[in-house]
N, C-alpha and C positions, 0 to 999 in steps of 0.2 A: 150520500154520494156528493162529491164536489163537482161542480160544472161552472163554466163561464156564464156570464149574464145572458147572453143570447140563447144558449142551450137551456138555461133555467127557465126562461120565459117560454120557450118552445115546449118544455115539459109541462109547465103550468097549464098551457093551452091544450095540449094533447090529452092530459089527464082530466081536463075540464074541472080543475080544482076551484073551490069557492074563493079561496084566498091563497096568496103566496106571501110568506113571511120569511125572508132570508135570515139565517142565523149565523152568528159568530163571524160576520164579515168585519174586517179591520182588526180582528183579534190576534192573528198571527200570520206570519209570512208563509204562503203556500206555493209561491212561484217567484220568478225573478222580477215580476212586475211590481211596481210600487204598491204599497199596502192599500191605498185608496182606489186603485184601478177597478176592482169589481164593483164597488159602490158607484163610482162615476159612470161606468158603462151601464149599470142597471138604471140609474137615474136618467141617463140619456134615452134609453128605451122607454122607460115609464113616461117621460115627458113628451115623447114624439109618436109612440105607437098607439093604436086604438085599443080600447078595452083593457086598460091597465089600472083602473081605479081601485081594484082589489089586490094590487101588489102593494103590500104595506112594508115600508122600509123604516124600521124603528131606529131611533138613536141608540148608540151603544149603551147598554145597561138598562134600557127601558123595557117594560113588559106591556102586553096587550091582552085583554080578556075578550073572548068572543061571547056574545049573548046567545045562550042555547036556543032561544026562541027564533033567532034569525038564521040558524043553520038549517 
């Protein structure tokens, strides 16, 4: 499901997810907004809202491995 940054963070919190890792942001145009808008909005929330340290915004093309022992 696609949602804006604010709704994505709300879902992350409501679901009590351990991590939030946005995918395919900046990959293709989904709206009339500039391509970087979702990234910038999410970074603003991540940098100003509490409890966002487990929102992981990876650079395009990068991967991340979760340690099964920390899950």
